[in-house]
C-alpha positions in Angstrom: 34.1 6.7 16.2 31.6 8.8 14.3 29.7 11.3 16.1 26.0 10.5 15.5 22.8 12.2 16.5 21.0 11.0 19.6 18.2 9.6 17.6 20.8 7.0 16.4 22.3 6.5 19.8 21.0 2.9 20.5 21.4 2.6 24.3 21.8 -0.9 25.5 18.6 -3.1 25.9 18.5 -6.6 27.0 19.1 -8.9 24.1 16.4 -11.4 25.3 12.9 -10.5 24.1 9.7 -12.0 25.5 6.0 -12.3 24.8 3.5 -10.6 27.2 2.5 -14.1 28.5 6.2 -14.7 29.4 6.6 -11.5 31.2 3.6 -12.3 33.2 5.3 -15.4 34.1 8.4 -13.5 35.0 6.3 -11.2 37.3 4.8 -14.5 38.8 8.2 -15.9 39.5 9.4 -12.7 41.3 6.4 -12.5 43.5 5.8 -16.2 44.3 9.1 -17.9 44.0 11.3 -14.9 45.4 8.9 -13.2 47.8 8.9 -9.7 46.2 5.4 -8.3 46.9 3.5 -7.1 43.7 2.9 -3.8 45.3 6.7 -3.5 45.7 7.2 -4.1 42.0 4.5 -1.5 41.3 6.1 1.0 43.5 9.3 0.4 41.8 7.8 0.7 38.3 6.1 4.0 39.2 9.3 5.4 40.8 11.4 4.3 37.7 8.8 6.0 35.4 8.9 9.2 37.4 12.7 9.3 37.2 12.6 8.7 33.4 10.0 11.5 33.0 12.1 14.0 35.0 15.3 13.1 32.9 13.5 13.5 29.6 11.5 16.7 30.5 13.7 18.3 33.2 11.7 21.6 33.0 8.1 20.1 33.1 6.0 20.7 36.2 2.6 20.4 34.9 1.7 16.8 33.9 -1.5 14.8 33.3 -1.6 11.1 34.3 -4.0 9.0 32.4 -4.9 5.9 34.3 -6.8 2.6 33.4 -7.4 -0.4 35.5 -5.0 -3.2 36.4 -1.3 -3.0 37.1 -0.6 -0.3 34.3 -3.0 2.0 35.9 -1.5 1.1 39.3 1.9 2.3 38.0 0.3 5.5 36.8 -1.1 6.2 40.4 2.3 5.6 41.9 3.8 8.1 39.4 1.2 10.7 39.9 1.6 10.5 43.9 5.5 10.8 43.4 5.1 13.8 41.2 2.6 15.4 43.5 4.8 14.9 46.4 7.8 16.5 44.4 5.7 19.7 43.9 4.3 18.9 40.4 1.0 20.3 39.3 -0.7 16.9 38.7 -4.0 16.2 36.8 -5.0 12.5 37.1 -7.9 11.5 34.8 -9.2 7.8 35.1 -11.1 5.7 32.7 -11.8 3.0 35.4 -13.3 4.4 38.7 -10.6 3.9 41.4 -13.3 2.5 43.6 -13.6 -0.5 41.2 -9.9 -1.4 41.3 -8.7 -4.5 42.9 -5.4 -5.7 44.7 -2.3 -3.7 44.4 -3.8 -1.2 41.9 -6.5 -0.3 44.4 -4.0 0.2 47.3 -1.7 2.5 45.4 -4.7 4.5 44.1 -5.8 5.0 47.8 -2.4 6.0 48.8 -2.2 8.5 45.9 -5.7 9.9 47.2 -4.5 10.1 50.8 -1.5 12.0 49.5 -3.6 14.6 48.1 -3.7 13.7 44.3 -7.0 14.9 42.8 -8.6 12.1 40.8 -11.4 12.8 38.2 -12.8 11.0 35.3 -10.8 11.6 32.2 -12.1 14.6 30.2 -10.6 16.7 27.3 -10.5 19.7 29.6 -7.8 18.3 31.9 -5.1 18.1 29.1 -4.6 21.7 27.7 -1.5 23.4 29.3 0.0 20.2 30.5 3.7 19.6 29.5 3.7 15.9 29.6 0.9 13.4 29.2 1.4 10.0 31.0 -0.2 7.1 29.3 -1.0 4.4 32.0 -4.2 3.2 30.3 -4.1 -0.2 29.0 -0.7 -2.1 29.4 0.0 -5.4 27.9 -3.3 -7.0 28.5 -4.8 -5.4 25.4 -5.1 -7.7 22.4 -8.3 -6.9 20.6 -9.4 -3.8 18.8 -9.3 -0.8 21.2 -12.9 -0.1 22.4 -14.5 3.3 21.8 -13.9 5.0 25.2 -10.3 4.0 25.2 -9.8 4.9 21.7 -11.1 8.3 22.4 -8.6 8.6 25.3 -5.7 7.5 23.0 -6.7 10.1 20.4 -6.8 12.9 23.1 -3.2 12.0 23.9 -2.1 11.8 20.4 -3.8 15.2 19.5 -2.0 17.2 22.1 1.2 19.1 21.8 2.6 18.1 25.1 5.2 15.4 25.5 3.9 11.9 25.6 5.2 9.2 28.0 4.0 5.6 27.9 4.3 3.5 30.9 5.5 -0.1 30.0 3.8 -0.1 26.4 2.0 2.5 24.4 -1.6 1.8 24.9 -3.2 0.3 21.8 0.1 -1.4 20.7 0.0 -5.2 20.7 3.0 -6.3 23.0 3.6 -9.5 21.0 3.3 -8.3 17.4 4.0 -4.6 17.2 0.6 -4.0 15.5 -1.7 -1.2 16.3 -5.0 -2.3 17.6 -7.1 0.2 15.9 -5.4 3.1 17.5 -2.3 3.4 19.7 -0.5 6.2 21.6 2.3 7.7 19.8 4.9 8.2 22.6 8.1 10.2 22.7 9.4 8.0 25.5 8.4 4.5 26.8 9.9 2.8 29.8 9.1 -1.0 30.0 9.6 -3.3 32.8 11.2 -6.7 33.9 11.1 -8.3 30.4 11.6 -6.7 26.9 8.4 -7.1 25.0 9.2 -8.2 21.5 6.3 -6.1 19.9 8.0 -2.8 21.0 10.8 -3.5 18.4 9.2 -4.3 15.3 6.3 -3.1 13.1 4.6 0.0 14.4 6.4 -0.6 17.8 9.5 1.6 17.1 7.5 4.5 15.9 4.8 4.3 18.6 7.3 3.8 21.5 9.7 6.8 20.5 12.8 6.5 22.8 12.7 3.0 24.5 14.1 2.4 28.0 14.3 -0.8 30.1 14.0 -1.2 33.9 14.5 -4.5 35.5 13.0 -3.3 38.9 15.6 -5.1 40.8 14.3 -8.7 40.3 16.8 -11.4 40.8 18.4 -13.0 37.6 17.1 -16.3 38.7 13.6 -15.6 37.6 14.8 -15.6 33.9 16.4 -19.1 34.2 14.8 -21.8 32.0 12.5 -19.3 30.2 13.6 -19.4 26.6 13.1 -15.9 24.9 10.7 -15.7 22.2 13.3 -13.7 20.1 16.5 -11.9 20.5 18.0 -8.6 19.5 20.8 -8.5 17.0 24.0 -6.8 18.2 27.5 -6.3 17.2 28.9 -8.6 19.9 27.0 -11.6 18.3 28.8 -10.8 15.0 32.3 -10.7 16.1 33.2 -14.4 16.1 31.8 -14.8 12.6 34.4 -12.3 11.0 37.7 -13.1 12.4 40.9 -11.3 11.6 42.4 -12.5 8.2 45.5 -14.7 7.9 48.5 -12.8 6.6 49.0 -15.4 3.8 45.2 -15.0 2.6 44.5 -14.7 -1.1 41.1 -13.7 -2.9 40.2 -17.3 -3.5 39.8 -17.8 0.3 36.8 -15.4 0.5 34.5 -16.7 -2.2 33.1 -15.6 -5.5 29.7 -13.8 -5.7 27.8 -13.8 -8.7 25.1 -11.0 -8.9 22.2 -11.9 -11.4 19.8 -9.3 -12.5 19.6 -6.0 -14.2 17.0 -6.2 -17.1 17.5 -3.8 -20.1 18.1 -0.2 -18.9 18.4 -1.4 -15.2 22.1 -1.3 -14.4 21.9 0.4 -10.9 20.5 -2.3 -8.7 23.3 -4.9 -9.8 25.9 -2.3 -9.5 25.0 -1.5 -5.8 24.7 -5.2 -5.0 27.9 -6.1 -6.4 29.8 -3.3 -4.6 28.2 -4.1 -1.3 29.4 -7.7 -1.6 32.9 -6.6 -2.4 32.9 -3.9 0.3 32.1 -6.6 3.2 34.9 -8.7 1.9 34.0 -11.2 -1.1 37.1 -12.2 -2.8 35.6 -12.0 -6.3 32.3 -10.4 -7.7 31.0 -11.0 -11.1 27.9 -9.2 -12.4 25.7 -11.2 -14.9 23.3 -8.7 -16.6 21.7 -7.6 -19.8 24.4 -6.7 -22.2 22.8 -3.0 -22.4 24.0 -2.5 -18.7 27.7 -3.5 -19.0 29.2 0.0 -19.8 27.4 1.5 -16.8 28.4 -1.2 -14.3 32.0 -1.1 -15.7 32.3 2.7 -15.3 30.7 2.6 -11.7 32.8 -0.3 -10.2 35.6 -1.5 -12.3 36.7 -4.0 -9.8 33.8 -6.2 -10.6 33.9 -8.6 -13.5 31.1 -8.5 -16.1 29.2 -11.2 -17.9 26.6 -10.1 -20.6 23.5 -12.4 -20.7 21.3 -12.1 -23.8 19.7 -15.6 -23.4 19.4 -17.6 -20.2 21.9 -20.2 -21.3 24.6 -17.5 -21.5 25.0 -17.5 -17.7 26.2 -21.0 -17.4 30.0 -20.2 -17.5 29.4 -17.6 -14.8 27.5 -20.0 -12.6 30.3 -22.7 -12.9 32.8 -20.2 -11.4 30.6 -18.8 -8.7 30.4 -19.9 -5.0 27.5 -17.8 -4.1 24.7 -16.3 -6.1 22.6 -13.0 -5.4 19.6 -13.0 -7.8 16.8 -10.5 -8.2 18.1 -6.9 -8.2 16.7 -5.1 -11.2 15.7 -8.5 -12.7 12.3 -7.9 -13.9 9.5 -10.2 -14.6 9.6 -10.7 -18.4 10.4 -14.0 -20.2 14.2 -13.2 -20.0 14.0 -12.8 -16.3 12.0 -16.0 -15.8 14.3 -18.1 -17.9 17.3 -16.7 -16.1 15.9 -17.4 -12.7 15.2 -21.0 -13.7 18.8 -21.4 -14.8 20.0 -20.2 -11.5 17.7 -22.1 -9.4 18.8 -25.3 -11.3 22.0 -25.0 -9.6 22.4 -25.9 -5.8 24.5 -23.0 -4.9 24.0 -20.9 -1.6 22.1 -17.7 -2.6 20.4 -14.7 -1.8 16.9 -14.2 -3.4 15.5 -10.7 -3.5 13.4 -8.2 -5.4 11.7 -9.5 -8.7 13.4 -13.1 -8.1 10.9 -13.2 -5.0 7.9 -12.1 -7.0 8.7 -14.9 -9.5 9.3 -17.4 -6.8 5.9 -16.5 -5.4 4.4 -17.9 -8.7 6.2 -21.1 -8.5 7.1 -21.9 -4.9 9.9 -24.2 -3.9 11.8 -25.1 -0.8 15.7 -25.3 -0.2 18.0 -25.0 2.7 20.9 -23.0 1.4 19.3 -19.6 0.6 18.3 -16.4 2.2 15.0 -14.8 1.2 14.9 -11.1 1.7 11.4 -9.7 1.2 9.9 -6.5 2.2 6.2 -6.8 3.5 4.7 -6.6 0.1 6.8 -9.3 -1.4 6.3 -11.4 1.7 2.5 -11.1 1.2 2.9 -12.3 -2.5 5.1 -15.3 -1.1 2.3 -16.2 1.3 -0.7 -15.5 -1.0 -2.0 -12.7 1.4 -2.1 -9.0 1.7 0.6 -6.7 2.9 -1.6 -5.7 6.0 -1.9 -9.3 6.8 1.8 -9.7 7.0 2.2 -6.6 9.2 -0.6 -7.8 11.7 1.9 -10.4 13.0 5.4 -10.2 11.4 6.8 -13.0 13.7 4.0 -15.4 12.5 4.5 -14.3 8.8 8.3 -14.8 9.0 7.8 -18.2 10.5 5.4 -19.4 8.0 7.7 -18.2 5.1 10.6 -20.3 6.7 8.3 -23.3 6.9 7.1 -23.0 3.3 10.4 -21.9 1.5 13.2 -23.1 4.0 16.6 -21.5 4.4 16.9 -18.2 6.3 14.3 -15.3 6.0 14.8 -11.6 6.3 11.5 -9.8 6.7 12.5 -6.0 6.1 10.9 -3.0 7.6 10.9 -1.3 10.9 12.4 -3.8 13.3 13.7 -6.2 10.5 13.1 -9.9 11.5 15.7 -12.7 10.6 14.2 -16.2 11.0 15.5 -19.7 10.4 14.4 -23.1 11.4 15.1 -24.2 15.0 16.4 -21.0 16.2 14.6 -18.0 17.9 13.8 -15.0 15.6 16.3 -12.1 15.8 15.2 -8.5 15.6 17.2 -5.6 14.3 16.9 -2.4 16.3 19.3 -0.5 14.1 18.3 1.4 11.1 16.3 4.6 10.4 13.7 6.1 8.1 16.5 7.7 5.9 16.9 4.0 4.6 13.4 4.1 3.0 15.2 4.9 -0.3 15.8 3.1 -3.6 18.7 0.7 -3.7 18.9 -0.2 0.0 17.5 -3.6 -0.5 20.1 -4.2 -3.4 22.8 -3.2 -0.9 21.6 -5.6 1.7 21.4 -8.5 -0.8 25.0 -7.8 -1.6 26.1 -7.7 2.0 24.5 -11.1 2.9 25.9 -12.5 -0.4 29.4 -11.3 0.4 29.1 -12.9 4.0 27.9 -16.2 2.5 30.9 -16.1 0.2 33.2 -16.0 3.3 32.0 -19.1 4.6 29.0 -18.0 6.9 25.8 -20.3 7.1 22.8 -18.7 5.6 21.2 -17.9 9.0 24.5 -16.4 10.4 25.0 -14.3 7.1 21.5 -13.2 7.3 21.8 -12.0 10.8 25.1 -10.4 10.4 24.2 -8.8 7.2 21.0 -7.2 8.5 22.8 -5.8 11.5 25.7 -4.5 9.4 23.4 -3.0 6.8 21.3 -1.2 9.4 24.2 0.1 11.4 25.8 1.4 8.2 22.6 3.2 7.4 22.6 4.9 10.9 26.2 6.0 10.3 25.4 7.3 6.8 22.4 9.3 8.1 24.4 11.1 10.8 24.0 14.4 8.7 20.3 13.7 8.4 17.8 11.0 7.3 16.5 12.8 4.3 18.6 12.5 1.3 20.6 9.4 2.5 21.5 7.3 -0.6 22.1 3.6 -0.7 25.6 4.2 -2.0 26.4 6.2 1.2 26.5 3.0 3.2 29.5 1.6 1.3 32.3 3.3 3.3 30.7 2.4 6.6 30.3 -1.2 5.6 34.0 -1.4 5.0 34.8 0.2 8.4 32.4 -2.1 10.3 33.7 -5.3 8.9 37.3 -4.7 9.6 38.8 -5.5 13.1 40.1 -2.9 15.2 40.9 -3.7 18.9 39.8 -0.3 20.1 36.4 -0.2 18.3 34.0 -2.6 19.9 31.4 -1.8 17.3 33.2 -3.5 14.5 32.3 -7.2 13.7 35.9 -8.4 13.6 37.0 -6.9 16.8 
């Protein structure tokens, strides 16, 4: 195994992800169907949060707890009481007067007051000198734009130099979409409870949550029965059955023939990386169809790949007849040569991966088919939908679902918390990956990975899910020496390791 920094150490989270409404239903089941008092859950949440705070900041003794109303504020009152009883110097600032609280939140606030916790209206003067700021302001009930007083409180938290700890969810982050509602706490650590909220893992969620932990609060497993998750996390375990150990009498023809189509004049790099990625994950044969100017550069960089020069669109026909899978778009361009070449490719009913400029051209002439994987980043997704990039990011789950409805097949919406969607299956969310992958050529590698898996017999949705996880995990391994300066080509050796079965390495897909 490779040693990797803690920032890439993805501690296990539940695979099942839920919307905020579904988590409220889980709460209701625990309380009403299984007789766990709501206050008991609140006490458990506050205790779990305090334990997490002490583990993350073991030397901290001066903390500020910022409480709103409702259950999230109640969790904060419990944490403040426990910290005070443990000898911490606790400043508790509220935005909702404790006398206006109701139910369990009112009860735990009164218990904190009786224990000696000093409670005052939140003011900027409470925060200087504090080592950790605890965000128990808004919780999962916030869906509209954060109002002025709450926004000011969030800005106070973000402006400080102390550690920032969010209870259940960073205030101002949409629990279902991962969008920032005007402003959101930028936490160093978030501990969430009972059900993983899908918005914590995509869009702005990963950045705003920081390190993410889960606490089930001891609820019985029965409360999850019959409630279908809104989405699921990708993991190595879900990939293993799709890449079994190869037969000893296998030959290259058993593992497909990928044709990479792209590379306008002077653009050899994208097709070169795409083709190597397809080969590194196990495609039997790879051919690159590109502008003749690019042939020497591709041949010099990866001689194992076959080459096919394309001056006119019709030149690609012999290569298409030999291919079992096509990856089209890397370095393609949008000139007449590119448009005619894409039309020639789309005239064939081959499984394919569509990326980069092929997506931009597809947006101009939409069509729908089942046996393809589209891999847009948010800008390309916006063009495919005829809307702006920010509109896509407001609700990535909805945008991905609409893309599948309009274009068919499987859809990979790239970005932090990449989504993989297909008809009739829950979306999948990729937790792996890192900012070092925000570099040229990474998308070309992903297209090659998915194409290589398609060539080995995977269905489009399976190839998309497996390819996204492999690509992201390889990116984390490649960034082990630091994110800045990670290159797309650095992923290749890690891709090869991850797709090869080793009984003693549970991370490999073929294990």
